[in-house]
C-alpha positions in Angstrom: 0.0 0.0 0.0 2.5 2.8 1.3 4.6 1.4 -2.3 1.9 2.3 -4.4 0.9 5.4 -2.5 5.2 6.8 -2.9 4.8 5.3 -6.6 1.6 7.5 -7.5 3.2 10.8 -5.9 6.4 10.3 -7.7 4.6 9.5 -10.8 2.8 12.8 -10.1 6.1 14.7 -9.7 7.6 13.3 -12.7 4.5 13.7 -15.1 4.8 17.7 -14.0 1.4 17.2 -12.2 0.8 19.7 -9.4 2.3 18.9 -6.0 -0.2 18.6 -3.2 -0.7 21.6 -1.5 0.7 23.5 -4.3 -1.2 26.4 -5.6 -0.9 27.1 -9.3 -2.7 29.1 -12.0 -5.8 27.4 -13.6 -5.3 26.2 -17.1 -7.9 25.9 -20.1 -8.2 22.0 -19.4 -8.8 22.8 -15.5 -11.7 25.2 -16.4 -13.1 22.9 -19.3 -13.3 20.0 -16.6 -16.7 18.6 -15.3 -15.5 19.4 -11.9 -14.9 22.8 -12.3 -17.7 23.5 -14.5 -20.1 22.4 -11.7 -18.4 24.3 -9.3 -18.7 27.5 -11.5 -22.3 26.6 -12.1 -23.1 26.9 -8.9 -21.2 30.2 -8.2 -23.1 31.7 -11.0 -26.3 31.0 -9.3 -25.2 32.2 -5.9 -23.5 35.5 -7.2 -27.1 36.2 -8.9 -28.7 35.3 -5.5 -26.2 37.9 -3.9 -26.6 40.6 -6.7 -28.9 43.7 -5.8 -30.4 43.6 -9.0 -34.4 42.1 -9.9 -32.7 41.1 -13.1 -30.2 37.8 -14.0 -26.2 38.2 -14.6 -24.7 36.0 -16.9 -21.0 35.0 -17.0 -19.1 37.2 -19.6 -15.6 36.1 -19.1 -13.3 34.1 -16.9 -11.4 36.7 -15.0 -8.3 34.8 -12.5 -7.8 32.0 -10.7 -5.9 29.5 -9.3 -6.2 25.5 -7.9 -4.4 23.8 -5.3 -4.6 19.9 -5.0 -5.2 18.0 -1.7 -5.6 14.2 -1.4 -9.2 14.5 -0.6 -9.9 17.5 -3.6 -8.7 20.5 -5.4 -9.5 23.7 -3.9 -10.4 26.7 -6.6 -10.0 30.1 -5.8 -11.3 32.5 -8.8 -12.6 35.4 -10.2 -15.2 36.1 -13.2 -17.0 38.7 -14.5 -21.1 38.9 -15.0 -23.1 41.1 -17.0 -26.8 41.8 -16.2 -29.4 40.7 -19.0 -32.9 41.2 -19.2 -34.4 38.5 -17.9 -35.8 38.7 -14.4 -34.0 36.8 -11.6 -37.2 35.3 -10.3 -38.0 33.8 -13.7 -34.6 32.1 -14.1 -34.5 30.9 -10.8 -37.7 29.4 -11.0 -36.9 27.4 -14.4 -38.9 29.7 -16.3 -36.0 31.0 -18.5 -34.1 27.5 -19.8 -32.1 29.1 -22.6 -30.1 32.0 -20.7 -28.6 32.6 -24.4 -32.2 34.1 -25.2 -31.9 36.9 -22.6 -30.9 40.3 -23.9 -28.6 42.4 -22.3 -29.2 46.2 -20.8 -28.2 49.1 -22.6 -25.9 50.1 -19.8 -24.4 47.2 -19.4 -24.0 46.8 -15.7 -21.2 44.2 -14.5 -20.1 42.8 -11.5 -17.2 40.5 -10.4 -17.9 37.1 -8.7 -15.0 36.0 -6.5 -15.1 32.3 -5.8 -13.4 30.0 -3.1 -14.5 26.2 -3.8 -13.3 24.3 -0.8 -13.0 20.4 -1.1 -14.5 18.6 2.3 -12.4 15.9 3.9 -14.3 12.2 3.6 -17.2 13.7 1.6 -18.1 14.6 -2.1 -19.3 17.9 -1.0 -17.6 20.9 -1.6 -18.0 24.3 0.7 -18.3 27.0 -2.3 -18.3 30.6 -1.0 -18.7 33.5 -3.2 -18.4 37.3 -2.8 -20.0 39.8 -5.3 -18.5 43.1 -6.4 -20.0 45.8 -8.8 -17.5 46.8 -11.3 -17.7 49.6 -14.0 -16.7 48.5 -17.7 -13.2 50.0 -17.3 -12.2 48.3 -13.9 -12.2 44.6 -15.9 
C-alpha cells in the first residue's frame, strides 16, 4: 500500500502534475473539466442571488484563478465577470427561462465581479462554495 502511494506521488512529480498543497494557475484544461464546470454553475447562481438586482447576470468571461490540490480534492479560488441581462432573476431561478442565451443585455451593461472559493471537504463528496460580489464599471476589468 505504501509503495503504491509513493509510486503515485513520484509519478505525479515526474509528469509535471501539481504537487499536493501547491497553488498553481488554472489552465484551460482545468476550466473545461466537469468538476470545475459544476463549481462554476453553482457559483453563477450564488452570485446572482447575492446581487442587488431584479435581473439575472450571465457570465461574460473568466477573470483569473488558482487551484490547490489536496489528497481529498481540489480547492479553486477564482473570479469571473458577469453582465446584467433583461431576464428577471425570479424567472430564471424558478426555471421559467431555460435558455439564458435568449436573454438580451441592458444598454448600460451593468457588470459585477464574482469571487469564488470552492473548498473540498475531507471524507465527503460535497464542496463548500463561497462567493462575494463586487459591482464594477466596464473600465475596471
